[in-house]
C-alpha positions as CSV (number, residue, x, y, z in Angstrom):
1,M,0.0,0.0,0.0
2,S,1.5,3.3,-1.2
3,K,1.1,6.8,0.0
4,C,0.5,8.1,-3.5
5,N,-2.4,5.7,-4.0
6,T,-4.4,7.1,-1.1
7,N,-7.0,9.6,-2.4
8,I,-9.1,10.1,0.7
9,I,-8.8,9.4,4.4
10,L,-11.8,9.9,6.7
11,K,-10.9,10.1,10.4
12,S,-13.8,9.6,12.9
13,K,-14.5,8.5,16.4
14,N,-17.7,6.8,15.2
15,I,-17.3,4.6,12.2
16,F,-20.3,2.2,11.7
17,T,-19.1,-0.5,9.3
18,G,-22.4,-2.4,9.2
19,I,-20.5,-5.7,9.9
20,S,-21.2,-5.4,13.6
21,D,-22.8,-2.9,16.0
22,K,-19.5,-1.8,17.4
23,L,-18.3,1.6,16.4
24,I,-14.7,2.1,15.4
25,D,-12.6,5.0,16.5
26,G,-10.2,5.2,13.6
27,Y,-10.1,5.9,9.9
28,V,-11.2,4.8,6.4
29,A,-8.8,5.0,3.6
30,I,-9.8,5.2,-0.1
31,S,-7.8,4.6,-3.2
32,G,-9.5,5.1,-6.5
33,N,-13.0,3.7,-6.1
34,K,-12.3,1.2,-3.3
35,I,-11.7,1.0,0.4
36,I,-8.1,0.0,1.1
37,A,-8.0,0.3,4.8
38,I,-10.3,0.6,7.8
39,E,-8.6,0.5,11.1
40,E,-8.7,1.7,14.7
41,G,-6.2,4.2,15.9
42,D,-4.1,6.7,13.8
43,D,-1.9,4.5,11.6
44,Y,-3.2,6.5,8.7
45,K,-0.2,8.8,8.8
46,D,1.9,6.4,6.7
47,L,-0.8,6.6,4.0
48,I,-0.9,10.4,3.7
49,S,0.8,12.1,0.7
50,R,0.4,15.5,-0.9
51,E,-2.4,14.2,-3.0
52,T,-4.4,12.7,-0.1
53,N,-7.6,14.5,1.0
54,F,-7.5,14.0,4.8
55,I,-10.8,14.8,6.5
56,D,-11.1,14.7,10.3
57,I,-14.8,14.6,11.0
58,G,-14.6,14.3,14.8
59,E,-17.6,12.5,16.3
60,N,-19.7,12.5,13.1
61,V,-20.9,9.1,12.2
62,V,-19.5,7.4,9.1
63,T,-21.7,4.7,7.5
64,P,-21.9,2.8,4.2
65,G,-23.9,4.7,1.6
66,F,-27.6,4.4,1.9
67,V,-29.9,2.5,-0.5
68,D,-33.5,3.5,-1.2
69,T,-35.1,0.4,-2.7
70,H,-38.4,1.9,-3.9
71,T,-38.3,5.1,-5.8
72,F,-40.1,6.7,-8.7
73,F,-38.1,9.3,-10.5
74,T,-40.8,9.3,-13.1
75,G,-43.3,10.5,-10.5
76,Y,-40.8,12.9,-8.9
77,V,-40.4,15.0,-12.0
78,I,-44.2,15.7,-12.1
79,Y,-43.5,18.2,-9.4
80,H,-41.4,20.1,-12.0
81,I,-43.0,19.4,-15.4
82,G,-44.0,22.4,-17.6
83,V,-44.7,25.8,-16.2
84,D,-45.0,26.8,-12.5
85,V,-48.5,28.0,-11.8
86,S,-48.2,28.2,-8.0
87,K,-48.7,32.0,-7.9
88,A,-52.1,31.7,-9.6
89,K,-55.0,32.6,-7.3
90,S,-57.7,31.8,-9.8
91,I,-58.3,29.7,-12.9
92,D,-58.0,32.9,-15.0
93,E,-54.6,33.7,-13.6
94,C,-53.6,30.1,-14.2
95,I,-54.7,30.3,-17.8
96,S,-52.8,33.5,-18.3
97,I,-49.6,31.7,-17.2
98,L,-50.3,28.8,-19.4
99,K,-50.9,31.1,-22.4
100,E,-47.5,32.7,-21.9
101,Y,-45.9,29.2,-21.7
102,E,-47.7,28.1,-24.8
103,N,-45.7,30.6,-26.9
104,L,-42.4,29.0,-25.7
105,I,-43.1,25.4,-26.7
106,D,-43.7,23.4,-29.9
107,S,-47.2,23.9,-31.5
108,N,-47.9,20.2,-31.1
109,A,-46.7,19.7,-27.6
110,T,-48.9,19.2,-24.6
111,I,-49.1,22.2,-22.3
112,F,-47.9,20.9,-18.9
113,G,-48.0,22.8,-15.6
114,H,-47.3,22.1,-12.0
115,G,-47.8,23.7,-8.6
116,W,-51.5,24.3,-8.7
117,N,-52.8,24.7,-5.2
118,P,-56.4,23.6,-4.9
119,K,-56.7,25.8,-1.8
120,N,-56.3,28.8,-4.0
121,F,-59.0,27.8,-6.5
122,E,-61.0,24.7,-7.2
123,N,-61.3,23.0,-10.5
124,V,-65.1,23.5,-10.8
125,M,-64.9,25.7,-13.9
126,A,-61.4,24.6,-15.0
127,L,-62.5,22.1,-17.7
128,Q,-64.9,24.5,-19.3
129,K,-62.5,27.4,-19.3
130,L,-59.5,25.4,-20.4
131,D,-61.6,24.0,-23.3
132,Q,-62.6,27.5,-24.4
133,V,-59.1,28.9,-24.4
134,F,-57.1,25.8,-25.6
135,Q,-59.4,24.2,-28.2
136,D,-56.6,22.6,-30.2
137,R,-54.1,21.8,-27.4
138,R,-53.9,19.2,-24.6
139,V,-53.5,20.8,-21.1
140,I,-52.6,19.1,-17.9
141,V,-51.7,21.0,-14.7
142,F,-50.6,18.9,-11.7
143,S,-51.5,19.9,-8.1
144,V,-48.8,20.5,-5.5
145,N,-49.6,17.2,-3.8
146,R,-50.2,15.3,-7.1
147,D,-53.5,14.1,-5.8
148,T,-55.4,15.7,-8.7
149,C,-54.9,17.9,-11.7
150,L,-56.5,20.4,-14.1
151,M,-57.2,19.0,-17.5
152,N,-59.1,20.0,-20.7
153,T,-61.2,17.6,-22.8
154,N,-58.5,17.0,-25.4
155,A,-56.1,15.8,-22.7
156,I,-58.7,13.5,-21.1
157,K,-59.5,11.9,-24.5
158,T,-55.8,11.5,-25.5
159,Y,-54.4,10.2,-22.3
160,K,-57.4,8.4,-20.9
161,F,-57.4,9.5,-17.3
162,T,-59.2,12.2,-15.4
163,P,-58.6,14.7,-12.6
164,E,-60.3,12.3,-10.2
165,E,-57.9,9.5,-11.1
166,C,-54.6,11.4,-11.4
167,Y,-51.9,9.0,-10.2
168,P,-48.9,7.4,-12.0
169,E,-50.6,4.1,-12.9
170,A,-53.4,6.2,-14.6
171,Y,-51.3,8.8,-16.4
172,W,-48.6,6.5,-17.7
173,R,-49.4,7.5,-21.3
174,I,-47.8,10.9,-20.8
175,M,-44.5,9.4,-19.5
176,R,-43.1,8.6,-23.0
177,E,-43.4,12.3,-23.8
178,Y,-41.6,13.8,-20.9
179,L,-39.0,11.0,-20.4
180,N,-37.8,11.6,-24.0
181,D,-37.7,15.4,-23.6
182,R,-33.9,15.4,-23.2
183,N,-33.6,19.1,-22.2
184,F,-36.2,18.7,-19.4
185,I,-35.2,15.2,-18.2
186,D,-31.4,15.8,-18.2
187,K,-31.8,18.8,-15.9
188,Q,-34.3,17.0,-13.7
189,F,-32.2,13.9,-13.3
190,K,-29.1,15.8,-12.5
191,E,-31.0,17.6,-9.8
192,Y,-32.5,14.4,-8.6
193,M,-29.1,12.7,-8.2
194,K,-27.8,15.8,-6.4
195,M,-30.8,15.8,-4.0
196,M,-30.4,12.1,-3.3
197,N,-26.6,12.4,-2.7
198,S,-27.4,15.2,-0.2
199,K,-29.4,12.6,1.7
200,G,-26.5,10.2,1.8
201,V,-28.2,8.0,-0.8
202,T,-25.7,6.3,-3.1
203,S,-28.0,3.6,-4.7
204,V,-31.6,3.4,-5.6
205,K,-34.0,0.8,-7.0
206,E,-36.2,2.7,-9.5
207,M,-39.6,1.6,-10.7
208,G,-40.1,2.1,-14.4
209,F,-43.5,1.3,-16.0
210,D,-43.5,-1.2,-18.8
211,D,-40.4,-0.7,-21.0
212,Y,-39.5,2.5,-19.2
213,Y,-40.6,4.4,-22.4
214,G,-37.1,5.0,-23.6
215,F,-35.5,6.2,-20.4
216,T,-33.0,3.3,-20.4
217,D,-31.4,4.9,-23.4
218,Y,-30.8,7.9,-21.3
219,L,-29.3,5.8,-18.4
220,E,-27.0,4.0,-20.9
221,E,-25.8,7.4,-22.2
222,K,-25.2,8.8,-18.7
223,E,-23.3,5.7,-17.6
224,K,-21.1,5.7,-20.8
225,N,-20.2,9.3,-20.1
226,K,-19.5,8.6,-16.5
227,E,-22.1,11.2,-15.4
228,L,-23.9,9.1,-12.7
229,S,-23.4,9.9,-9.0
230,L,-26.1,7.4,-8.1
231,R,-26.2,3.6,-8.7
232,I,-29.4,2.7,-10.5
233,S,-31.1,-0.7,-10.2
234,F,-34.4,-0.6,-12.1
235,M,-37.5,-2.7,-12.3
236,S,-40.2,-3.0,-14.9
237,Q,-43.8,-2.5,-13.5
238,P,-46.4,-3.8,-15.9
239,V,-49.0,-1.1,-16.2
240,G,-50.0,-0.5,-19.9
241,Q,-49.3,-4.1,-20.7
242,E,-48.7,-7.4,-19.0
243,I,-45.2,-8.6,-18.0
244,N,-42.7,-8.4,-20.9
245,I,-40.2,-11.2,-20.5
246,P,-38.4,-10.4,-23.8
247,Y,-37.8,-6.9,-22.6
248,G,-36.5,-8.2,-19.2
249,L,-34.1,-10.6,-21.0
250,K,-32.8,-7.7,-23.1
251,M,-32.4,-5.4,-20.2
252,R,-30.7,-8.1,-18.0
253,E,-28.1,-8.7,-20.8
254,K,-27.6,-5.0,-21.5
255,F,-27.5,-3.6,-17.9
256,S,-25.5,-5.6,-15.4
257,S,-22.8,-3.1,-14.3
258,D,-22.1,-1.6,-10.8
259,F,-23.9,1.6,-11.8
260,V,-26.9,0.5,-13.9
261,K,-28.6,-2.9,-13.5
262,F,-31.9,-4.5,-14.4
263,S,-33.4,-5.9,-11.2
264,G,-36.6,-7.6,-12.3
265,F,-40.3,-6.8,-12.1
266,N,-42.7,-4.9,-9.7
267,R,-46.4,-4.9,-9.2
268,M,-49.1,-3.5,-6.8
269,T,-51.8,-5.4,-5.0
270,D,-53.8,-3.6,-2.3
271,G,-54.0,-0.2,-0.7
272,T,-54.0,1.3,2.8
273,V,-56.0,0.2,5.9
274,A,-57.2,3.8,6.2
275,S,-58.8,3.7,2.7
276,L,-60.3,0.2,3.3
277,K,-58.3,-0.9,0.3
278,A,-55.9,-3.1,2.3
279,D,-56.7,-6.8,1.8
280,L,-57.2,-8.2,5.3
281,L,-57.2,-11.8,6.7
282,K,-60.3,-11.0,8.7
283,P,-63.1,-8.5,7.9
284,Y,-62.8,-4.8,8.7
285,K,-64.3,-4.0,12.1
286,C,-66.2,-1.1,10.5
287,L,-67.5,-3.1,7.5
288,E,-69.4,-6.4,8.0
289,N,-67.9,-9.3,6.0
290,V,-65.7,-7.0,4.0
291,N,-61.9,-7.8,3.8
292,C,-61.1,-5.3,1.0
293,I,-63.2,-2.8,-1.0
294,I,-61.3,-3.3,-4.2
295,D,-60.8,-6.3,-6.5
296,I,-57.3,-7.7,-6.8
297,D,-56.3,-10.0,-9.6
298,Y,-54.1,-12.5,-7.7
299,D,-54.4,-15.0,-10.5
300,L,-52.7,-12.6,-12.9
301,I,-50.1,-11.7,-10.3
302,E,-49.4,-15.4,-9.7
303,K,-49.1,-16.1,-13.4
304,E,-46.6,-13.2,-13.9
305,V,-44.5,-14.1,-10.8
306,L,-44.2,-17.7,-11.8
307,L,-43.3,-16.8,-15.4
308,A,-40.7,-14.3,-14.1
309,D,-39.3,-16.9,-11.7
310,E,-39.0,-19.4,-14.5
311,Y,-36.7,-17.1,-16.3
312,N,-34.8,-16.3,-13.0
313,F,-36.2,-12.8,-12.6
314,R,-37.1,-11.6,-9.2
315,Y,-40.4,-9.9,-8.4
316,S,-41.2,-7.2,-5.9
317,I,-44.9,-7.0,-4.9
318,H,-46.4,-4.1,-3.0
319,A,-48.7,-5.4,-0.2
320,Q,-50.1,-3.5,2.8
321,G,-52.7,-5.6,4.4
322,D,-52.1,-8.9,6.3
323,G,-54.3,-10.7,3.8
324,A,-52.3,-9.4,0.8
325,V,-49.0,-10.3,2.4
326,H,-50.4,-13.8,3.1
327,K,-51.5,-14.3,-0.5
328,V,-48.2,-13.0,-1.9
329,L,-46.3,-15.4,0.2
330,N,-48.6,-18.2,-1.0
331,I,-47.5,-17.2,-4.5
332,Y,-43.8,-17.1,-3.6
333,E,-44.0,-20.5,-2.0
334,K,-44.7,-21.9,-5.5
335,C,-41.5,-20.3,-6.9
336,K,-38.2,-22.2,-7.3
337,R,-36.6,-23.0,-4.0
338,S,-33.4,-24.5,-2.6
339,Q,-33.5,-25.9,1.0
340,G,-36.8,-24.2,1.4
341,K,-35.6,-20.7,0.4
342,C,-36.6,-18.9,-2.8
343,I,-33.7,-19.0,-5.3
344,N,-34.6,-15.6,-6.8
345,R,-34.7,-12.7,-4.4
346,H,-38.4,-11.9,-4.4
347,A,-39.6,-9.1,-2.1
348,I,-42.6,-7.6,-0.5
349,T,-42.9,-3.8,-0.4
350,D,-44.5,-1.6,2.3
351,M,-46.0,-4.2,4.7
352,E,-48.0,-1.8,6.8
353,F,-50.1,-4.4,8.6
354,T,-48.9,-8.0,8.9
355,H,-49.6,-11.2,10.8
356,P,-46.6,-12.5,12.8
357,D,-47.1,-16.1,11.4
358,D,-46.6,-14.8,7.9
359,L,-43.4,-12.9,8.9
360,E,-42.0,-16.2,10.2
361,R,-43.0,-17.8,6.9
362,M,-41.3,-14.9,5.1
363,G,-38.1,-15.4,6.9
364,K,-38.0,-19.2,6.1
365,L,-38.7,-18.4,2.4
366,N,-35.9,-15.7,2.4
367,V,-38.3,-13.2,0.9
368,I,-37.0,-9.6,1.3
369,A,-38.9,-6.9,3.1
370,E,-38.9,-3.4,1.6
371,I,-40.3,-1.3,4.5
372,Y,-41.1,2.4,4.6
373,P,-39.5,3.5,7.8
374,Q,-40.6,7.2,7.4
375,I,-44.2,6.3,6.7
376,M,-45.4,7.6,10.2
377,S,-44.1,11.1,9.1
378,L,-47.3,11.4,7.0
379,D,-49.7,10.9,9.9
380,L,-50.7,12.5,13.2
381,E,-51.0,10.3,16.3
382,V,-54.6,10.8,17.5
383,E,-56.3,10.6,14.1
384,T,-54.2,7.5,13.1
385,K,-55.0,5.7,16.3
386,E,-58.7,6.5,15.9
387,M,-58.6,5.1,12.3
388,I,-56.9,1.9,13.5
389,E,-59.4,1.4,16.3
390,K,-62.3,2.1,13.9
391,N,-61.1,-0.1,11.0
392,V,-59.4,-3.1,12.7
393,G,-59.5,-2.6,16.4
394,S,-56.7,-2.1,18.9
395,G,-56.1,-5.8,19.3
396,R,-55.2,-6.2,15.7
397,G,-53.6,-2.8,15.6
398,K,-50.6,-4.1,17.5
399,Y,-49.5,-5.7,14.2
400,F,-48.9,-2.3,12.5
401,W,-45.4,-1.6,11.3
402,N,-44.0,-4.8,13.0
403,R,-40.3,-4.5,12.0
404,R,-39.2,-6.1,15.2
405,K,-40.9,-9.4,14.3
406,M,-39.5,-9.2,10.8
407,L,-35.9,-9.1,12.0
408,D,-36.6,-11.7,14.8
409,S,-38.0,-14.0,12.1
410,G,-34.8,-13.8,10.0
411,V,-36.3,-11.6,7.3
412,V,-33.8,-9.5,5.4
413,V,-35.1,-5.9,5.8
414,S,-34.3,-3.1,3.4
415,C,-35.7,0.4,3.2
416,G,-37.7,2.4,0.7
417,T,-39.7,5.6,0.5
418,D,-42.0,5.3,-2.5
419,L,-40.4,8.6,-3.5
420,P,-42.0,11.1,-4.2
421,L,-44.5,10.0,-1.5
422,M,-41.6,10.7,0.9
423,I,-38.1,12.0,0.3
424,T,-35.3,9.8,1.7
425,N,-34.3,11.1,5.1
426,I,-32.4,8.7,7.3
427,P,-32.5,10.7,10.6
428,E,-36.2,11.1,10.1
429,S,-36.5,7.4,9.6
430,I,-34.7,6.8,12.9
431,Y,-37.2,9.1,14.7
432,H,-40.2,7.1,13.4
433,A,-39.0,3.5,13.0
434,C,-36.7,3.5,16.1
435,G,-38.6,6.1,18.2
436,G,-42.0,4.9,17.2
437,F,-43.3,8.5,16.8
438,F,-45.9,10.0,14.5
439,A,-45.3,13.3,12.8
440,D,-46.5,15.3,15.9
441,G,-44.2,13.3,18.2
442,K,-46.5,12.8,21.2
443,E,-46.2,9.2,22.4
444,P,-44.5,6.2,20.8
445,Y,-46.9,3.9,19.0
446,N,-46.4,0.1,19.1
447,K,-43.0,0.6,20.8
448,Q,-42.6,-3.2,20.9
449,N,-42.4,-3.2,17.1
450,T,-39.6,-0.7,16.8
451,I,-36.0,-1.6,16.0
452,S,-32.6,-0.2,17.1
453,I,-30.7,2.5,15.3
454,E,-28.0,-0.1,14.4
455,E,-30.6,-2.4,12.9
456,L,-32.2,0.4,10.9
457,L,-28.8,1.5,9.5
458,K,-28.1,-2.0,8.4
459,A,-31.5,-2.1,6.6
460,W,-30.6,1.1,4.8
461,T,-27.2,-0.2,3.8
462,I,-26.4,-3.9,3.6
463,G,-30.1,-4.8,3.5
464,G,-30.6,-2.6,0.5
465,Q,-27.5,-3.9,-1.3
466,Y,-28.6,-7.5,-0.7
467,N,-31.9,-6.6,-2.1
468,C,-30.2,-5.2,-5.3
469,G,-27.7,-8.1,-5.5
470,F,-24.6,-6.0,-4.6
471,E,-23.8,-7.2,-1.1
472,D,-20.4,-8.6,-2.2
473,K,-19.3,-5.1,-3.4
474,L,-21.3,-2.6,-1.3
475,G,-23.3,-2.2,1.9
476,T,-20.6,-2.5,4.5
477,L,-17.3,-0.7,5.1
478,E,-14.7,-3.4,4.3
479,V,-11.4,-3.5,2.6
480,G,-11.9,-4.2,-1.1
481,K,-15.4,-3.0,-1.3
482,L,-16.5,0.0,-3.4
483,A,-16.2,3.3,-1.6
484,D,-19.8,4.4,-1.2
485,I,-20.0,6.3,2.1
486,A,-22.3,8.7,4.0
487,V,-21.4,10.9,7.0
488,L,-24.1,12.2,9.4
489,N,-23.3,15.5,11.1
490,R,-23.9,14.3,14.7
491,N,-23.3,11.2,16.7
492,I,-26.8,9.7,16.1
493,F,-26.2,7.1,18.8
494,K,-26.1,9.8,21.5
495,T,-28.6,12.2,19.9
496,Q,-31.9,12.6,21.8
497,M,-34.8,11.3,19.8
498,E,-36.6,14.7,19.8
499,E,-33.5,16.2,18.1
500,M,-33.0,13.4,15.6
501,R,-34.9,15.1,12.8
502,D,-32.4,18.0,12.9
503,V,-29.5,15.7,11.9
504,E,-28.2,16.1,8.4
505,I,-25.8,14.4,5.9
506,C,-22.6,16.4,5.7
507,L,-20.6,14.2,3.3
508,T,-21.4,11.6,0.6
509,I,-18.9,9.6,-1.4
510,V,-19.9,7.5,-4.4
511,D,-17.4,5.3,-6.1
512,G,-14.5,7.0,-4.3
513,K,-15.6,10.5,-5.3
514,I,-17.0,13.2,-3.1
515,V,-20.5,14.1,-4.5
516,H,-21.9,16.1,-1.5
517,N,-19.9,18.1,1.0
518,K,-21.3,20.4,3.8
519,L,-18.3,20.1,6.1
């Protein structure tokens, strides 16, 4: 090991390697894109040369880079598409902004907008007025929370969705347009990578509908030009068509590098307990003999999963209710196995409400959990507890967000956000998943189901890399592994829980290069 080969040395009193829970008071040395030393003490002096970037970060915690295993860049950019109408206080002001924007774009292009605040004005007269002004154009303006949108009749007819059903699986037909607008998408993706790096995220597993509508060509170009500061595993979610195995075979052959990799297929099942769309093992307390108010085509899902498994593709299925989780595991039990464990790394996403017996079954099958540790940030304590009591009762409510039982059952746990539903924030996830608090931070809920900070960090790191198939190269701080590292600006192991959400990421390294620095 030579001085001149050491590019970066990080000295810290609190290095969390992810191999064990013990913190190291020492240093991490990086040469090129790999970790070449991680030791206790101060033997690093022999590695320092004029070219070495030596960084003493004191008691700040050094960890492996974080992995968000469930993100939608394609949904995130809707916050930025087209013209900003957030200053409009009426539909007429909104139309005025759209008219100005119309003059700046191609005559055949859809007029997109974002930032509409329904609190400023409702969409009661929007359709009629938009039709009057834009007779020959398609107009779509997304609301600030993406729950709804303003549309004219031309847009509704062309894209086959409505303001009442304005969500990604409904508006998938517009994605090919904006994902192939290079000027727009290049700026947005660069900002996206920068934002994720600022959160300590070094890898993501992106969900792309169908054949990703040409976005893989963009990823290929960015990787070829070495412009990626985020490792991208991506999945195909059948939306406009059923599972496309030939596409999967092509993507698996084409993308298998450390930076861009095809990771299999993804699909939805049920919804939330709050909306009564979660599929439950037993009927809702508030609805007699009703386990779920929506129909779920489990036969189609099983057909697709078994076909994917036959070709050695993995499947990730979103399931929130204990009934949905149970049925998904029934499907996974039919997949190829060795010594009882699934050969392909199938996963279940979200898992809001689960039965402990199925978590034990999940561990035995080696099915991966993709949990949302920040999900409680979206809810207030009193109203959520009231919803749980009303819909399932407090007795069954003890099975909400049962991450403790997952780990105790041997389940590999990884973390996701369903971004843009939430933006990755590890300190915030500690507050909710370890502290057990809702957004208003009153009393811990189901404290017996929470996990330790160390366990959560492992889920964000090695758990995520195992999920993506990179555990041999990433996920822990070890000699020979790729240098993806995040640094938090406090000792999170001594930070009071009420102050945890104030913690930030002060340094992020991807492939041996500093991509975020607030030191």
